[in-house]
N, C-alpha and C positions, 0 to 999 in steps of 0.2 A: 503494500500500500504506500509506503513512504517513497519508493522509487517512482511509482505512478504519479504521486502528487508532485514530486520534483520535475518529472517530465512535463506535466501540465503547466507548472510554473514556468519552465523553460519556454514552452510554446507561447504562453500569454504575456510574459514579461521580457523575453529576450528575442525569440525568433520572429514573432509577428508584430512586435511593437513599432518597428520602423522598416522602411524599405532599404535593403542593402543592394548596392550597385554592382558588386562583384561577388563571386562565390567565396572569396577570401575574407571579405569584410565581416560576415557574421563570426567566422572563426577567430578573427582578430578581436572581436568584441566579447567573446565568451569568457576569457579569464577575468576580465573586469566584472562581468555579471556574476560569476561564481564567487568572487571576492565579496561583492555586495551582498549576495544571498547568504553567505556564511558569516559575515562579520558585521553587517549593518542593517539588513532587512529584518523588521520585526516579524516573528512567526506566531500565528494564532495558537498553535498547539504548544508553544513554549511561553505562554502568557506574555506575548509581545516582545520577548527577548530574541536575540540572534542565537544561532546554534553555538557559536564560539563563546558567547557570554555564558550560556548554560554549561558548556564544557569547562570553562575556567572556574565557574562557581562550584563545579562538581568534582574537582580534583581529588577531594578526600574520598571519593567513591560512593557518595550518597546519591545514587542514581534516581532520577525522577521517573 
Protein backbone atom coordinates (compact mmCIF):
# COMPACT_ATOMS: atom_id res chain seq x y z
CA UNK A 1 0.00 0.00 0.00
CA UNK A 2 2.79 2.45 0.82
CA UNK A 3 4.48 1.90 -2.54
CA UNK A 4 1.16 2.43 -4.33
CA UNK A 5 0.60 5.68 -2.41
CA UNK A 6 4.10 6.88 -3.29
CA UNK A 7 3.48 6.06 -6.96
CA UNK A 8 0.24 8.02 -6.87
CA UNK A 9 2.02 10.97 -5.30
CA UNK A 10 4.74 10.77 -7.95
CA UNK A 11 2.12 10.99 -10.66
CA UNK A 12 0.10 13.81 -9.14
CA UNK A 13 2.91 15.95 -7.69
CA UNK A 14 5.88 15.28 -9.98
CA UNK A 15 5.09 13.64 -13.30
CA UNK A 16 1.89 15.44 -14.28
CA UNK A 17 2.29 18.73 -12.44
CA UNK A 18 4.13 20.42 -15.32
CA UNK A 19 4.97 19.92 -18.93
CA UNK A 20 8.47 18.60 -19.55
CA UNK A 21 10.00 19.55 -22.89
CA UNK A 22 12.45 16.63 -23.11
CA UNK A 23 12.59 13.05 -21.85
CA UNK A 24 15.56 14.01 -19.70
CA UNK A 25 13.81 16.92 -17.96
CA UNK A 26 11.60 14.83 -15.61
CA UNK A 27 14.56 12.62 -14.74
CA UNK A 28 16.54 15.73 -13.83
CA UNK A 29 13.66 16.93 -11.63
CA UNK A 30 13.19 13.62 -9.79
CA UNK A 31 16.00 13.92 -7.19
CA UNK A 32 14.68 17.31 -6.08
CA UNK A 33 11.16 15.92 -5.75
CA UNK A 34 12.34 12.90 -3.73
CA UNK A 35 14.28 15.23 -1.41
CA UNK A 36 11.18 17.39 -0.96
CA UNK A 37 8.99 14.31 -0.39
CA UNK A 38 11.29 12.84 2.26
CA UNK A 39 12.51 15.97 4.04
CA UNK A 40 9.95 18.75 3.68
CA UNK A 41 6.52 17.56 2.50
CA UNK A 42 4.02 17.02 5.34
CA UNK A 43 2.48 13.55 5.29
CA UNK A 44 -1.04 12.97 6.54
CA UNK A 45 -0.23 9.51 7.85
CA UNK A 46 2.64 10.98 9.89
CA UNK A 47 0.59 13.70 11.60
CA UNK A 48 1.89 16.33 9.18
CA UNK A 49 5.55 15.47 9.65
CA UNK A 50 8.02 14.49 6.96
CA UNK A 51 9.39 10.92 6.88
CA UNK A 52 12.84 12.15 7.89
CA UNK A 53 11.46 14.08 10.86
CA UNK A 54 9.74 10.92 12.06
CA UNK A 55 12.88 8.86 11.50
CA UNK A 56 15.07 11.33 13.41
CA UNK A 57 12.56 11.45 16.27
CA UNK A 58 12.47 7.63 16.37
CA UNK A 59 16.18 6.93 16.61
CA UNK A 60 15.61 5.34 20.02
CA UNK A 61 13.55 2.61 18.35
CA UNK A 62 10.14 3.74 19.52
CA UNK A 63 8.46 2.99 16.21
CA UNK A 64 5.08 4.44 15.44
